[in-house]
Structures are given as C-alpha cells and as structure tokens.
C-alpha distance (Angstrom), angle and dihedral (degrees) to the residues before:
residue distance angle dihedral
I1 . . .
C2 3.83 . .
N3 3.78 124.0 .
E4 3.78 93.8 -107.6
A5 3.80 91.5 55.2
L6 3.80 89.1 46.9
V7 3.79 91.5 53.5
V8 3.81 91.3 49.7
F9 3.80 86.7 51.8
F10 3.83 89.7 53.8
F11 3.82 89.4 49.1
F12 3.77 92.1 63.4
L13 3.78 98.6 31.7
K14 3.79 104.2 47.5
T15 3.78 128.4 75.5
W16 3.79 104.8 -121.0
N17 3.79 100.9 174.1
M18 3.77 104.8 70.6
T19 3.79 131.0 -160.2
R20 3.78 129.5 -155.8
N21 3.82 93.3 -105.9
K22 3.82 93.8 48.5
I23 3.80 100.8 52.1
P24 3.84 110.5 137.5
A25 3.80 115.1 -119.1
E26 3.83 89.4 -117.2
V27 3.83 89.7 50.3
R28 3.81 91.9 -132.1
F29 3.79 135.8 91.6
G30 3.80 112.5 -81.0
G31 3.80 90.0 -140.8
A32 3.80 88.9 74.6
D33 3.81 91.6 59.9
E34 3.80 91.6 46.0
L35 3.80 92.8 49.1
L36 3.80 93.0 47.9
G37 3.81 90.6 44.3
Y38 3.79 90.3 52.3
I39 3.81 90.8 51.1
K40 3.83 92.9 48.4
K41 3.82 92.1 50.6
S42 3.78 89.9 46.4
I43 3.82 90.2 53.7
V44 3.80 90.4 54.0
R45 3.83 92.3 49.3
C46 3.79 94.7 45.4
S47 3.80 93.8 47.3
K48 3.80 88.4 58.0
I49 3.78 101.8 44.2
G50 3.79 109.1 16.1
T51 3.80 135.7 80.4
D52 3.81 122.7 -122.9
D53 3.81 90.6 -104.6
I54 3.81 93.3 53.8
F55 3.79 91.9 42.0
F56 3.82 91.4 53.3
K57 3.81 91.0 51.6
I58 3.81 89.5 51.5
Y59 3.82 88.1 50.4
G60 3.80 86.0 60.9
E61 3.81 88.1 54.7
Y62 3.80 89.7 52.6
R63 3.80 89.7 55.5
I64 3.80 91.8 49.1
G65 3.80 92.0 49.5
L66 3.80 93.8 48.0
K67 3.79 92.8 46.8
K68 3.79 90.5 48.5
Y69 3.78 90.4 51.6
A70 3.82 91.0 52.0
Q71 3.80 89.0 50.4
M72 3.80 90.0 53.2
L73 3.81 90.8 50.8
M74 3.80 89.7 54.5
Q75 3.80 92.2 47.1
H76 3.79 89.9 58.2
L77 3.80 94.9 54.5
P78 3.81 114.1 111.2
E79 3.78 116.4 -107.4
T80 3.79 116.1 -84.7
V81 3.81 113.4 -131.5
S82 3.81 114.1 -151.4
Q83 3.80 121.6 -134.6
S84 3.80 89.0 -115.9
S85 3.82 90.3 68.4
S86 3.77 117.3 104.0
T87 3.79 121.5 -97.1
Y88 3.81 87.8 -115.9
N89 3.80 92.2 56.6
L90 3.79 91.7 46.1
R91 3.79 90.2 54.1
E92 3.79 90.9 48.6
K93 3.81 92.7 51.6
T94 3.77 99.6 57.2
F95 3.80 116.7 -175.7
T96 3.80 101.8 -135.3
E97 3.79 130.6 -156.8
N98 3.81 88.4 -107.8
D99 3.82 89.6 54.5
L100 3.79 89.9 50.7
V101 3.81 93.4 49.0
T102 3.82 92.3 47.4
T103 3.80 91.9 49.8
C104 3.81 92.6 49.1
I105 3.81 90.2 52.1
I106 3.82 90.2 50.4
V107 3.83 88.7 53.1
N108 3.79 90.9 53.2
T109 3.80 94.7 43.2
G110 3.81 91.7 53.3
D111 3.80 90.5 46.8
Y112 3.83 92.6 47.6
I113 3.80 94.8 52.2
S114 3.80 89.9 45.4
D115 3.81 89.4 55.5
V116 3.82 92.6 48.5
L117 3.83 96.8 48.6
P118 3.85 98.5 77.8
G119 3.83 90.3 55.5
L120 3.79 90.4 45.8
E121 3.79 89.9 51.3
S122 3.82 91.0 51.6
R123 3.80 91.0 50.3
L124 3.80 91.2 51.0
R125 3.79 92.9 48.6
S126 3.78 93.2 49.2
S127 3.81 89.5 54.7
L128 3.81 94.3 55.9
S129 3.79 136.7 65.4
S130 3.80 120.0 -102.1
E131 3.83 90.5 -99.3
Y132 3.81 92.6 63.1
E133 3.79 98.0 27.0
K134 3.82 92.4 77.4
K135 3.80 90.8 55.0
I136 3.82 93.6 60.7
D137 3.80 109.7 99.0
L138 3.81 125.9 155.1
S139 3.83 95.5 163.3
E140 3.81 92.3 103.2
L141 3.80 90.8 53.1
K142 3.80 89.3 49.4
E143 3.80 99.1 46.8
R144 3.80 105.4 24.9
V145 3.79 99.2 35.8
F146 3.80 116.7 23.7
D147 3.82 99.4 26.0
E148 3.78 88.2 47.3
T149 3.80 91.3 46.8
A150 3.81 88.7 57.2
L151 3.81 93.0 46.5
K152 3.81 94.3 47.1
S153 3.80 89.2 48.9
L154 3.80 89.3 54.1
E155 3.80 88.9 51.2
V156 3.80 89.2 52.8
L157 3.81 88.5 52.5
S158 3.79 94.7 48.4
S159 3.81 94.0 43.3
N160 3.79 95.1 50.1
I161 3.80 96.6 42.2
G162 3.80 88.2 44.8
N163 3.80 89.9 52.0
K164 3.80 91.0 49.7
I165 3.80 90.3 53.3
G166 3.80 91.0 42.6
V167 3.79 93.2 53.9
M168 3.80 90.9 49.4
L169 3.81 92.9 48.8
S170 3.79 93.0 44.5
H171 3.80 90.9 55.2
D172 3.80 105.0 29.8
L173 3.80 102.9 40.1
P174 3.84 98.0 57.8
E175 3.82 92.5 37.5
C176 3.82 102.0 43.5
R177 3.82 93.0 83.1
K178 3.81 141.8 -6.5
W179 3.76 97.2 -93.4
N180 3.80 94.7 -166.1
E181 3.81 92.0 54.8
V182 3.81 102.4 46.5
Q183 3.83 110.4 138.9
K184 3.80 100.4 177.7
T185 3.78 137.9 8.0
D186 3.82 127.9 -109.7
D187 3.80 132.5 -153.1
Q188 3.80 89.3 -97.1
S189 3.80 142.7 -23.7
S190 3.80 120.2 -106.0
F191 3.81 94.0 -109.3
I192 3.81 90.2 65.3
A193 3.81 91.0 61.1
K194 3.82 90.3 50.3
F195 3.80 90.6 47.5
K196 3.80 91.9 53.9
E197 3.81 90.4 45.6
I198 3.81 91.3 58.5
L199 3.81 91.4 47.0
N200 3.81 91.7 49.3
K201 3.79 90.6 53.5
D202 3.80 109.1 33.5
I203 3.80 102.1 28.8
V204 3.81 92.4 43.8
L205 3.81 90.2 51.8
V206 3.81 93.4 47.9
H207 3.81 91.6 50.1
L208 3.80 91.2 48.1
L209 3.78 95.5 49.1
T210 3.79 106.3 36.3
V211 3.79 131.2 75.0
V212 3.82 109.7 -87.4
H213 3.80 96.6 -126.7
Y214 3.81 89.6 63.7
H215 3.81 95.0 54.1
S216 3.79 96.9 88.6
Y217 3.82 91.8 50.5
F218 3.79 91.7 49.1
D219 3.82 92.6 45.6
S220 3.79 92.6 52.7
Q221 3.82 92.1 46.6
I222 3.80 94.9 49.8
T223 3.82 91.7 47.0
K224 3.81 90.2 52.7
Q225 3.80 86.5 54.3
I226 3.80 96.0 48.3
I227 3.81 105.6 46.0
P228 3.84 97.9 56.7
R229 3.82 89.6 45.0
Y230 3.82 89.5 53.6
A231 3.80 91.1 51.9
M232 3.80 89.6 46.8
A233 3.81 90.8 52.4
I234 3.82 91.3 52.5
F235 3.79 90.7 50.9
K236 3.81 89.0 53.2
C237 3.82 89.6 69.3
R238 3.80 111.8 101.7
R239 3.80 96.7 -143.4
I240 3.80 134.7 -3.3
N241 3.81 122.1 -163.1
E242 3.79 126.6 -155.7
E243 3.81 95.5 -89.5
G244 3.79 90.3 43.4
A245 3.80 88.7 56.7
H246 3.82 90.2 49.0
Q247 3.82 89.2 52.8
L248 3.79 91.1 50.5
Q249 3.81 88.8 49.9
I250 3.82 88.5 57.9
D251 3.82 91.0 46.4
T252 3.79 91.3 47.7
Q253 3.80 92.1 54.2
L254 3.81 89.4 52.2
L255 3.79 92.7 47.6
K256 3.81 91.5 48.1
A257 3.82 91.0 49.9
A258 3.82 89.6 50.9
L259 3.81 90.9 51.5
L260 3.81 92.4 48.7
D261 3.82 88.9 52.6
L262 3.82 93.9 43.1
P263 3.85 95.1 99.0
K264 3.83 89.1 59.6
L265 3.81 95.2 56.3
G266 3.79 112.7 113.1
I267 3.81 91.1 10.0
E268 3.78 105.1 66.2
E269 3.78 119.4 54.1
S270 3.80 114.1 -90.1
E271 3.79 142.0 145.0
A272 3.81 89.1 -100.8
L273 3.80 90.9 56.3
K274 3.81 92.4 54.1
E275 3.80 89.8 63.4
Y276 3.81 89.3 64.0
S277 3.79 99.0 50.5
D278 3.83 88.5 122.7
V279 3.81 93.8 58.1
P280 3.83 120.1 96.7
C281 3.78 109.0 -114.8
L282 3.80 120.0 -149.8
Y283 3.79 97.6 -160.8
K284 3.83 91.2 54.1
A285 3.81 93.4 52.9
N286 3.81 90.9 95.7
G287 3.78 93.3 41.4
N288 3.80 94.2 -108.2
T289 3.78 128.5 110.5
P290 3.82 109.4 -145.8
E291 3.77 120.0 -122.9
V292 3.78 109.5 -112.7
K293 3.79 109.2 -125.1
I294 3.77 111.0 -176.3
S295 3.78 107.9 -153.6
P296 3.83 119.7 -122.3
S297 3.82 89.0 -126.4
Y298 3.82 90.8 57.5
K299 3.81 92.3 49.7
S300 3.79 90.8 44.9
Y301 3.80 92.7 51.5
V302 3.81 94.1 48.6
N303 3.81 93.3 46.1
K304 3.79 93.4 45.6
E305 3.81 97.5 47.1
M306 3.80 95.3 39.9
G307 3.81 87.6 46.7
K308 3.80 88.5 63.4
I309 3.80 90.4 55.0
E310 3.81 90.5 46.1
G311 3.81 89.0 52.5
M312 3.77 90.6 49.7
L313 3.81 91.2 52.8
K314 3.82 91.8 47.1
T315 3.79 87.8 55.0
I316 3.81 91.8 50.1
A317 3.80 90.7 48.6
A318 3.81 94.6 46.9
R319 3.79 121.3 110.6
Y320 3.80 116.9 -136.8
E321 3.79 139.3 174.3
K322 3.80 97.8 -159.7
L323 3.79 126.7 41.5
E324 3.79 91.1 -126.3
M325 3.81 89.5 63.1
L326 3.81 89.1 68.3
A327 3.82 88.3 60.8
V328 3.82 90.8 46.3
T329 3.81 91.2 51.8
F330 3.80 91.9 48.8
Q331 3.80 91.2 50.5
S332 3.80 91.6 50.8
V333 3.81 96.9 50.5
V334 3.83 102.8 33.9
D335 3.79 117.9 54.4
K336 3.81 108.9 -133.1
G337 3.79 90.7 -20.4
S338 3.79 121.0 -172.2
H339 3.81 120.5 -102.6
Q340 3.82 86.2 -136.6
D341 3.81 89.7 65.4
L342 3.81 91.2 45.8
R343 3.80 89.5 52.5
R344 3.81 90.1 54.2
I345 3.79 90.7 47.1
A346 3.79 91.8 52.1
E347 3.79 89.9 49.8
L348 3.83 90.5 50.7
R349 3.80 87.8 53.4
G350 3.81 87.5 58.2
L351 3.81 97.9 -113.2
R352 3.78 119.5 160.5
Q353 3.80 118.5 -111.1
K354 3.82 93.8 -102.2
E355 3.82 90.0 50.6
V356 3.80 90.9 48.1
D357 3.80 90.2 53.4
T358 3.81 90.5 49.9
V359 3.82 91.2 53.9
V360 3.80 93.7 46.4
N361 3.82 93.6 46.9
A362 3.79 90.8 50.3
Y363 3.79 90.7 51.8
N364 3.81 94.2 47.1
K365 3.81 88.5 56.1
M366 3.82 90.0 54.0
V367 3.83 95.2 42.0
P368 3.83 113.5 23.3
V369 3.80 113.8 -134.2
Q370 3.82 92.6 -115.9
D371 3.82 89.4 58.8
Q372 3.79 95.1 49.4
G373 3.81 123.7 103.4
K374 3.77 127.5 -124.0
P375 3.82 117.8 -69.5
L376 3.80 118.3 -103.2
I377 3.78 89.3 -111.7
A378 3.79 111.1 37.9
T379 3.78 121.3 -157.4
E380 3.78 103.6 -84.9
A381 3.77 122.7 -129.3
T382 3.74 119.6 -164.4
Q383 3.79 107.3 -89.1
P384 3.80 118.5 -126.2
D385 3.76 115.9 -105.7
L386 3.81 100.3 -102.9
L387 3.77 93.0 -163.3
K388 3.81 96.9 53.6
K389 3.80 90.6 42.6
M390 3.79 92.4 53.8
I391 3.80 95.1 44.5
G392 3.79 88.1 50.9
K393 3.80 90.5 55.1
L394 3.79 91.5 49.8
T395 3.80 94.5 49.7
G396 3.79 95.8 40.2
C-alpha cells in the first residue's frame, strides 16, 4: 500500500470534526502518528531488502503522502469569514466550539509532524549511500507545508473568534444605551460583560489546547482583529454626548485591561479555567505550568492602538466654544491622527456638514495630510481566502 492510498484511507476512517468530549489525550489527530509510524516501518523494511535507487523512489512516495495529509488538514479547517462580510453573513456562519476544538487540533498536528520531520530525514539519510544521502531533504515540507499549516490554522482561529467578537460589538455597543442621552456613568456597559465572556470561553480553550510556543502569535493576531472592530462599533453610534463619551472612556479602560491580560487566560488560575477541567491541557503534560511572559511589543501595540481610541473619546467629550478648538483638542490627544477620524468624531458630536468641514480644514492646516497617520478604520479590501490559497500551494 502506497502512502497516498494510506492517506485516503485515513480520510474516510478518522474523525476529523472534533468535540470537546472527544479530544485525544495527545491533542492531535491520531492519523498523524499512524502515517509516521507506517513510514518508519517502511524505512526499516526497505533498508533491508531494497536498493538505493528503489529506496529513493519510495522516499518520493513519503513526500507525496505527507503533503497529501497536510492538504487534508487544511481542507478540514472551518471557513474563514473576512471582515468585509456583512453582519448578517457573520451571524449565519457561527464559529462553534467544535470548530474551535478541531482547528486547535489541526494546529498541533501540523506542529507535531513538523517537529518529527528532521529526525525522519536523518533516519532516511543514514539508510542510504552518500550518493543519495545528499538528495534527501524534508526541510521544505517542514517549513513550507506543516509549519505553514499550523500558522494558517492559527489565523483561522483568530479571524473567526475576532469576527464573533466584532459582530457582538457591532450590535451590542451602539444598542446597549442611548449614547446621546446619557446622564450619568456606570461601572461598565453591558457589552463589556459579553466581551469578557467570549474571552473566558474561546481564548481560554485555545490556550489550553494549542502548543504554548504559538500562544504569543495567536494573541497578537486576535488583538489586531479586536481593536479595529471596537473602533468601528463606536463609529456606528449615531450621536454621543459628553457623558456618553465619559462612559465609553470607562468601558475602553476595561476593554484595554482585558486585552493586556489576554495572554494569561487559560494559563493562570481563574474561575473561567475551572469550567474546562475536563479538557486535556498541553502545557500541563509535563507537570509544569509555564510562566506567562507578556512581550513588550504586545503591551506596546495594545497601549498604542487603544490610546488612539482613548484620544478619540477625549475629543468627543471635550467642551469647546469655537469649532477650531475641536481640532486643537484632537491634535493634542492623538499623535498625528487622521482627519478621517476627526471627521467621524465631529459627526458623532452632531455637527452639521459645513461645521464638520470647518473642523477638518482647521486640523489639516495644523497637521498636513501627508504627515497624518492611518485612520482607525482603514478602507477594507476583501481579504484573500487563506484556506483556498494554502490548499492551492499544497496541490501545486
């Protein structure tokens, strides 16, 4: 039986769509172990009875089988919904817990095979003469196929969880109160509680199930999904009065604190973690709980990007006698802010179009357009379908 036939056999035999109560103890697909075991046994047999020429041809079959298996992993990833999709479509394409678990296991399976390949390459080389030994190279399969499979799977996780949070913010933030009629501030708005609820479920589960050295990449990707969606949700409000802006300042501080603590979720003890006591945990396999080290770059990104939103809210909350003072305030609290954001802020304040233009023109004189930074919400282009792109690379 050749490797390709074996992989097709795995396709029909194995359970690809995983559920929380059926997670393997190794938190990876068993088919990977069976495929690698088959290859290792085949190497032993061929080294005893085959010539170098035959052995090298079989090595080509190993590559085909491994590449086919990676392709199958990618085919079983849930669909990635781009941010340019409508809210309706995002609600229709719910990213379920089963989808999350399956994707995490694909991450680990890709990572596991990637780790095994260097040893497999050494075993193959030691079984061949020097003439053929130099032709054995599995580095492309490691770096361009299985490492990339793991990374693309993490992008699927971050995109879909980010979309789930984005849909909630887009609906709940503008609708949770009449922002132009706020009389006094509360401890927090209701959307903050829902935001933390999603983090305490999805992020905790991802951190429990995925290989630890991928956590920082995932955390940075999901944060880059969340912050623009939060800004977008604020801009969806029709009007925001002074007290409404003060309330959003309180909410923004809470959301920023949650993002800064996000890398700790599922690692440090918490009430949320207790709910997942039945889930196999990769980082506890060796009996040690890793120390959470939040990178300076992660903290810097969160503080910088959330600082822009904080500056925007300070501008909305500011009192002014002349329209130009709104531009002055924006310049003082947002470093090289975009006039596009200031235009949105002026509209949220309820200014008429002519007044909005006056504010924007005043700001552009203080900070020329070419010196301004990117707007909080950039013009969105349709994102490429990561899944189809990756499968194309594997089959090409």
